[in-house]
MARTITOR-955853 format. One record per residue (C-alpha): residue in three letters; residue number from 1; x, y, z. Coordinates in pm, whole numbers, plus 50000, padded with zeros to 5 digits. Example, Ala and Ser with C-alpha at 12.3 -4.5 7.8 and 13.67 -1.06 7.14 Angstrom:
 rest  nr     u     v     w
  ALA   1 51230 49550 50780
  SER   2 51367 49894 50714
***
This chain:
 rest  nr     u     v     w
  MET   1 50000 50000 50000
  LYS   2 50282 50246 50090
  ARG   3 50449 50167 49760
  THR   4 50123 50248 49575
  PHE   5 50088 50586 49752
  LYS   6 50452 50671 49671
  THR   7 50396 50586 49305
  LEU   8 50081 50800 49289
  ALA   9 50263 51089 49456
  LYS  10 50546 51071 49201
  LEU  11 50297 51071 48914
  CYS  12 50120 51377 49053
  ILE  13 50448 51565 49093
  PHE  14 50552 51469 48739
  ALA  15 50218 51588 48598
  ALA  16 50253 51921 48778
  MET  17 50604 51967 48640
  VAL  18 50481 51901 48286
  VAL  19 50212 52170 48325
  LEU  20 50458 52423 48467
  CYS  21 50722 52353 48202
  SER  22 50461 52388 47927
  CYS  23 50360 52730 48056
  GLN  24 50722 52846 48071
  ARG  25 50745 52806 47697
  GLY  26 50491 53088 47671
  ASP  27 50329 52952 47353
  LYS  28 49984 52846 47475
  CYS  29 49965 52946 47837
  ASP  30 49668 53170 47766
  GLU  31 49465 52861 47683
  MET  32 49534 52725 48033
  PHE  33 49515 53039 48247
  ASP  34 49298 53347 48225
  PRO  35 49536 53621 48102
  GLY  36 49341 53891 48279
  VAL  37 49282 54071 47949
  SER  38 48937 54056 47793
  GLY  39 48717 54270 47572
  GLN  40 49017 54462 47442
  VAL  41 49148 54576 47103
  MET  42 49495 54430 47067
  THR  43 49801 54640 46985
  SER  44 50088 54520 46769
  PRO  45 50444 54506 46908
  SER  46 50637 54827 46854
  ALA  47 50925 54826 46607
  GLU  48 51168 54895 46890
  GLU  49 51055 54578 47070
  ILE  50 51123 54352 46772
  ILE  51 51467 54190 46779
  ILE  52 51640 54023 46482
  THR  53 51905 53764 46574
  PRO  54 52116 53586 46307
  SER  55 52233 53229 46356
  GLU  56 52603 53163 46404
  ASP  57 52654 53061 46042
  GLY  58 52440 53349 45913
  SER  59 52202 53125 45719
  ARG  60 51900 53173 45951
  GLN  61 51751 53457 46153
  THR  62 51511 53463 46447
  ILE  63 51255 53740 46478
  SER  64 51132 53783 46836
  TRP  65 50899 54019 47022
  PRO  66 50734 54043 47366
  LEU  67 50438 53809 47423
  ILE  68 50115 54010 47448
  LYS  69 49858 53886 47699
  GLY  70 49518 53805 47558
  ALA  71 49644 53769 47201
  GLY  72 49534 53483 46980
  GLY  73 49859 53487 46780
  PHE  74 50052 53709 46543
  ASP  75 50017 53755 46168
  LEU  76 50370 53790 46030
  LYS  77 50480 53880 45675
  LEU  78 50841 53924 45558
  TYR  79 50919 54108 45234
  GLU  80 51225 54190 45025
  GLY  81 51247 54558 45103
  SER  82 51353 54690 44762
  THR  83 51101 54506 44543
  GLY  84 50820 54422 44787
  THR  85 50844 54050 44705
  LEU  86 50681 53838 44975
  LEU  87 50945 53602 45117
  ALA  88 50762 53439 45409
  GLU  89 50432 53458 45596
  ALA  90 50296 53276 45899
  ILE  91 50045 53285 46182
  VAL  92 50265 53250 46489
  ASP  93 50135 53115 46820
  GLY  94 50421 53240 47033
  SER  95 50671 53524 47041
  SER  96 50935 53425 46786
  TYR  97 50972 53308 46428
  THR  98 51280 53164 46256
  THR  99 51335 53189 45882
  SER 100 51616 53189 45627
  ARG 101 51856 53484 45614
  GLU 102 52015 53611 45295
  GLU 103 52331 53816 45286
  ASP 104 52302 54174 45159
  MET 105 51925 54192 45172
  ASN 106 51696 54478 45270
  TYR 107 51401 54334 45459
  LYS 108 51059 54472 45556
  LEU 109 50870 54297 45835
  GLU 110 50500 54343 45905
  ILE 111 50355 54196 46224
  ARG 112 49998 54233 46354
  THR 113 49859 54106 46682
  LEU 114 49551 53889 46639
  GLY 115 49254 53885 46875
  ASN 116 49133 53596 47088
  GLU 117 48765 53503 47062
  ARG 118 48778 53315 47391
  TYR 119 48839 53640 47577
  ASN 120 48652 53867 47333
  ASN 121 48974 54037 47227
  THR 122 48988 54172 46869
  ASP 123 49267 54211 46614
  ALA 124 49503 54506 46626
  PRO 125 49380 54758 46366
  GLU 126 49727 54801 46213
  ALA 127 50040 54597 46163
  THR 128 50376 54725 46281
  GLU 129 50636 54772 46009
  LYS 130 51006 54723 46075
  LEU 131 51282 54772 45820
  PHE 132 51614 54596 45866
  THR 133 51910 54492 45655
  THR 134 52181 54229 45636
  PHE 135 52413 54457 45438
  THR 136 52749 54529 45599
  PRO 137 52719 54888 45725
  SER 138 52827 55139 45463
  TYR 139 53091 55405 45515
  ALA 140 52912 55645 45280
  THR 141 52649 55660 45007
  ILE 142 52760 55818 44680
  PRO 143 52489 56015 44494
  ASP 144 52364 55904 44154
  GLY 145 52545 56067 43861
  THR 146 52880 56105 44039
  ASP 147 53221 56083 43875
  LEU 148 53399 55851 44119
  CYS 149 53739 55999 44034
  GLN 150 53622 56340 44148
  TYR 151 53437 56202 44450
  PHE 152 53734 56016 44595
  ALA 153 53972 56303 44514
  GLU 154 53754 56519 44739
  ASN 155 53668 56243 44989
  PRO 156 53965 56004 45023
  ALA 157 53879 55658 45152
  PRO 158 54013 55578 45500
  ILE 159 54322 55364 45546
  GLY 160 54286 55076 45791
  ASP 161 54267 54702 45842
  GLU 162 53897 54683 45748
  SER 163 53737 54744 45410
  SER 164 53520 55054 45372
  TYR 165 53189 54987 45195
  TYR 166 53056 55256 44965
  ASP 167 52694 55231 44855
  LEU 168 52593 55333 44504
  GLU 169 52225 55398 44449
  GLY 170 52039 55105 44298
  GLY 171 51978 55168 43928
  GLY 172 52206 55472 43938
  HIS 173 52473 55571 43685
  TYR 174 52832 55658 43772
  THR 175 53152 55727 43580
  VAL 176 53523 55663 43620
  SER 177 53653 55938 43393
  GLY 178 54021 55855 43434
  LEU 179 54256 55668 43666
  LEU 180 54105 55603 44009
  ASP 181 54380 55477 44245
  PHE 182 54266 55377 44592
  GLY 183 54625 55321 44703
  ALA 184 54647 55179 45055
  SER 185 54272 55217 45118
  SER 186 54067 54897 45100
  VAL 187 53737 54975 44931
  VAL 188 53424 54783 44833
  LEU 189 53190 54946 44583
  ARG 190 52838 54805 44579
  SER 191 52482 54886 44482
  ASN 192 52251 54926 44779
  SER 193 52002 54704 44596
  LYS 194 52097 54353 44492
  SER 195 51804 54343 44250
  ASN 196 51874 54675 44075
  TYR 197 52242 54710 43990
  ALA 198 52409 55049 43962
  THR 199 52618 55104 43646
  ILE 200 52977 55234 43634
  THR 201 53095 55358 43295
  TYR 202 53465 55398 43220
  GLY 203 53593 55696 43023
  GLU 204 53867 55671 42760
  THR 205 54137 55636 43027
  GLY 206 53910 55485 43290
  ALA 207 54067 55227 43523
  ILE 208 54075 55135 43892
  GLU 209 54400 55064 44077
  PHE 210 54463 54952 44434
  CYS 211 54729 54801 44660
  ALA 212 54528 54715 44971
  GLY 213 54236 54509 44852
  PHE 214 53931 54592 44645
  GLY 215 53581 54454 44593
  THR 216 53256 54501 44404
  LYS 217 52899 54381 44454
  TYR 218 52577 54415 44253
  LEU 219 52724 54640 43983
  ASN 220 52742 54670 43605
  PHE 221 53066 54794 43448
  ASP 222 53072 54933 43095
  CYS 223 53440 54939 43000
  SER 224 53395 54970 42624
  ALA 225 53538 55322 42595
  SER 226 53861 55235 42777
  SER 227 54169 55057 42647
  LYS 228 54314 55030 42998
  PRO 229 54302 54727 43230
  VAL 230 53974 54705 43416
  PHE 231 54162 54664 43745
  ALA 232 54532 54689 43823
  PHE 233 54767 54696 44118
  SER 234 54885 55049 44188
  ALA 235 55158 55171 43954
  ASN 236 55282 55389 44242
  PRO 237 55254 55161 44547
  ALA 238 55142 55315 44872
  ILE 239 55269 55011 45065
  GLU 240 55620 54891 45153
  ALA 241 55777 54580 45002
  ASP 242 55805 54278 45233
  ALA 243 56180 54247 45282
  GLU 244 56144 53914 45466
  HIS 245 55966 53753 45172
  ASN 246 56158 53844 44860
  ASN 247 56038 54203 44853
  HIS 248 55687 54120 44743
  LEU 249 55433 54397 44769
  GLN 250 55184 54205 44980
  ILE 251 54810 54263 44930
  THR 252 54647 54074 45217
  VAL 253 54288 54199 45178
  PRO 254 54108 54008 44897
  PHE 255 54043 54123 44545
  ASN 256 53679 54014 44561
  ILE 257 53444 54053 44265
  GLN 258 53093 53937 44353
  CYS 259 52771 53958 44150
  THR 260 52914 54202 43898
  ASP 261 52872 54211 43519
  PHE 262 53133 54358 43284
  THR 263 53092 54453 42919
  GLY 264 53348 54589 42672
  VAL 265 53662 54452 42841
  ASN 266 53932 54554 42595
  SER 267 54243 54480 42798
  TYR 268 54353 54283 43104
  PHE 269 54087 54217 43365
  LEU 270 54354 54230 43639
  PHE 271 54708 54355 43574
  ASP 272 55015 54377 43800
  ASN 273 55145 54700 43643
  LYS 274 55480 54522 43602
  LEU 275 55552 54533 43976
  LYS 276 55626 54248 44217
  TYR 277 55292 54208 44390
  CYS 278 55163 53903 44576
  LEU 279 54786 53903 44608
  ARG 280 54689 53665 44887
  THR 281 54332 53603 44764
  GLY 282 54171 53670 44428
  ILE 283 53801 53587 44383
  VAL 284 53550 53623 44101
  ASN 285 53206 53481 44188
  LYS 286 52859 53507 44032
  SER 287 52983 53745 43766
  VAL 288 52989 53782 43386
  VAL 289 53288 53918 43195
  HIS 290 53240 53998 42825
  VAL 291 53578 54042 42655
  THR 292 53591 54247 42334
  SER 293 53965 54308 42300
  VAL 294 54144 54380 41973
  ASN 295 54504 54349 42092
  MET 296 54553 54075 42352
  SER 297 54749 53813 42159
  ALA 298 55037 53824 42406
  GLY 299 54841 53899 42722
  ALA 300 54621 53727 42978
  ILE 301 54287 53797 43140
  PHE 302 54468 53778 43475
  GLN 303 54819 53906 43400
  ILE 304 55028 53884 43719
  TYR 305 55352 53815 43541
  ASP 306 55568 54108 43438
  GLY 307 55681 54215 43786
  GLY 308 55761 53871 43930
  GLY 309 55444 53819 44134
  PHE 310 55143 53588 44156
  ILE 311 54807 53523 44325
  ASN 312 54843 53278 44610
  ASP 313 54477 53168 44629
  PHE 314 54285 53218 44305
  THR 315 53917 53123 44269
  VAL 316 53672 53169 43983
  SER 317 53327 53027 44057
  ASN 318 52966 53047 43933
  SER 319 53074 53287 43659
  THR 320 53089 53334 43282
  PHE 321 53382 53462 43076
  TYR 322 53331 53495 42702
  ASN 323 53510 53666 42416
  THR 324 53362 53819 42101
  GLY 325 53658 54049 42023
  GLU 326 53891 54040 41725
  SER 327 54190 53941 41936
  ASP 328 54263 53611 42106
  GLN 329 54421 53604 42451
  LYS 330 54740 53408 42508
  TYR 331 54635 53296 42857
  PHE 332 54346 53312 43097
  VAL 333 54580 53333 43398
  ARG 334 54954 53393 43399
  TYR 335 55197 53429 43691
  ASN 336 55568 53489 43691
  ASN 337 55770 53168 43704
  SER 338 55946 53292 44019
  GLY 339 55616 53335 44203
  ARG 340 55545 53054 44449
  ALA 341 55402 53010 44797
  ASP 342 55717 52973 45009
  ARG 343 55881 53278 44854
  ALA 344 55592 53496 44968
  GLY 345 55555 53341 45314
  TYR 346 55278 53087 45246
  THR 347 55267 52709 45282
  SER 348 55037 52627 44990
  THR 349 54890 52776 44675
  LYS 350 54542 52719 44533
  VAL 351 54386 52736 44188
  THR 352 54008 52678 44183
  PHE 353 53760 52675 43896
  THR 354 53409 52560 43990
  ASN 355 53077 52590 43803
  ASN 356 53193 52829 43532
  THR 357 53110 52878 43166
  PHE 358 53412 52976 42954
  TYR 359 53346 53051 42587
  ASN 360 53609 53137 42323
  ILE 361 53861 53251 42584
  CYS 362 54224 53226 42456
  HIS 363 54095 53007 42175
  THR 364 54444 52949 42032
  GLY 365 54623 53018 42358
  GLN 366 54744 52807 42650
  TRP 367 54492 52888 42926
  ALA 368 54735 52884 43220
  ASN 369 55104 52953 43269
  TYR 370 55260 52952 43616
  ASP 371 55566 52728 43628
  GLY 372 55657 52845 43979
  ILE 373 55351 52684 44135
  VAL 374 55266 52410 43890
  SER 375 55577 52211 43977
  LYS 376 55515 52216 44353
  ALA 377 55341 51938 44542
  GLU 378 55187 52189 44784
  THR 379 54980 52349 44508
  GLU 380 54609 52262 44532
  PHE 381 54393 52231 44221
  THR 382 54014 52207 44221
  VAL 383 53844 52205 43880
  THR 384 53482 52086 43885
  LYS 385 53161 52131 43681
  ASN 386 53308 52378 43432
  ILE 387 53221 52417 43065
  PHE 388 53524 52506 42851
  TYR 389 53398 52573 42498
  ASP 390 53655 52660 42228
  CYS 391 53914 52757 42486
  GLY 392 54287 52702 42530
  SER 393 54366 52524 42201
  GLY 394 54178 52218 42320
  GLN 395 54430 52140 42595
  ILE 396 54265 52273 42910
  PRO 397 54358 52023 43185
  ARG 398 54709 51978 43049
  ARG 399 54768 52352 43067
  ILE 400 54615 52384 43413
  LEU 401 54837 52108 43554
  LYS 402 55118 52103 43299
  ASN 403 55235 51770 43440
  ASN 404 55060 51451 43545
  ALA 405 54802 51495 43821
  THR 406 54958 51224 44038
  LYS 407 55237 51467 44125
  TYR 408 55007 51684 44335
  THR 409 54980 51518 44673
  VAL 410 54792 51782 44870
  CYS 411 54480 51828 44657
  CYS 412 54404 51769 44292
  VAL 413 54035 51729 44215
  PHE 414 53894 51728 43862
  SER 415 53536 51613 43794
  ASN 416 53231 51671 43574
  ASN 417 53405 51914 43336
  THR 418 53328 51970 42969
  TYR 419 53620 52027 42731
  TRP 420 53467 52103 42392
  PHE 421 53685 52237 42113
  GLU 422 53598 52311 41751
  GLY 423 53309 52070 41728
  ALA 424 53432 51778 41937
  PRO 425 53536 51686 42291
  GLU 426 53904 51728 42370
  GLU 427 54116 51415 42349
  ASN 428 54401 51273 42560
  ASN 429 54290 51437 42884
  SER 430 54266 51128 43104
  GLN 431 54619 51153 43249
  TYR 432 54538 51506 43375
  ASP 433 54169 51473 43452
  SER 434 54093 51126 43583
  GLY 435 53739 51223 43685
  TYR 436 53421 51205 43482
  GLN 437 53435 51416 43165
  LEU 438 53118 51514 42981
  GLN 439 53148 51414 42617
  GLY 440 52841 51576 42464
  GLU 441 52820 51930 42326
  PRO 442 52668 52188 42561
  LEU 443 52364 52329 42382
  PHE 444 52368 52705 42435
  GLU 445 52059 52904 42346
  ASN 446 52244 53190 42170
  ALA 447 52615 53204 42248
  ALA 448 52681 53473 41985
  GLU 449 52462 53711 42187
  GLY 450 52601 53607 42524
  ASN 451 52309 53381 42613
  PHE 452 52450 53054 42745
  LYS 453 52125 52912 42876
  LEU 454 52147 52536 42835
  GLY 455 51907 52326 42632
  GLU 456 51845 51961 42705
  CYS 457 52195 51820 42736
  GLU 458 52407 51635 42989
  GLN 459 52557 51958 43119
  LYS 460 52212 52075 43223
  THR 461 52127 51739 43379
  ILE 462 52442 51731 43588
  GLY 463 52434 52103 43677
  ALA 464 52757 52204 43502
  GLY 465 52860 52555 43409
  ASP 466 52757 52890 43551
  PRO 467 52437 52821 43752
  ARG 468 52263 53130 43611
  TRP 469 52223 52943 43280
  LEU 470 52047 52652 43448
  GLU 471 51760 52855 43588
***
């Protein structure tokens, strides 16, 4: 009998704990206890009370607000702030909501408190609106119609360890009338709307130089009037050479081109100005580069050669490079033969091409030339899901590796690439690319007009090439 009473007592305690714990969650306590609020018109949470918290990896965000007694829930709608596109909506029975978070997005949140029929409480008459953004805070906003050369001559960018972000107005038009040299200032130019790119037009001598890192986001560049390199390391360096590492001019902040489209590229895309620079990280991602050069037979798209330098970690991903100019390029990427990781203070070097569409780039050229890194076991190569169409004389993997892939012991990954040259797949690639090679022709919708949308072909099935052409 005593044992039975003890068991019943434990069950009662357990049941009480379950009830208490359930109420502490705050989701449905009003259904269990009278909130003390009845016959009222609800009010929506104030914008100041709403808190946005990103997850540690930045992929999610939690929207939270104070729980309002007597409410029957909350009607929540989340919009893309620039276009008004509805991203998410929900009726929330609680005081928080978790959804996906996108980088560089302007958001508009609307939240309205709903009534509760049980207590004769009615809906709030209006929703609260809260604007928030995931853009990195800007240093300044540059007005539409500005000549950037004049602007930065009058308002020099700060020098420091962090990049300064300058917002250009979405859909706006800007010019680079001549040489714009940021020197030792690290600058990122971006549109303040990722859905409405601002346009930068180069003048006859238009070019941008830097020696402390540079980036772009959500921009269009029209370079057709200029015969200068699109970007170059500063001809007059504002940084000191690294005496401990073979006097390289070290650029440690990335050259980072994101979501940017270029037309009328008549010269190098990136040029070393014949000085001994080492760029730690070079990135081109989610971008389109249309080359129209007439005199590039001895040059490269990425020409880091003449001064004795190189890029230590070079990545091109999710992008399209295509050429419709009269001139053929000798190389896509070229470093000086003396440039290698250990001479600049690094332990490894990387070359990465993933999910790109390359069309008629250095058609009769050699694609890559960098003897200083290609002969080193510590060099890492990753080449996956690319479409090379009429590029590099039909010898793409051989030119990327130069020697047999088995020599590279740290990392050498090739897979799901297309090597198509003058009407047929490239031959004799197996000793360089031992992965799966797509043998069929990629069916572009209208390559002559820069439309590389894929028809029904293996490349589309496997998801190869620049992802924009798969959508």
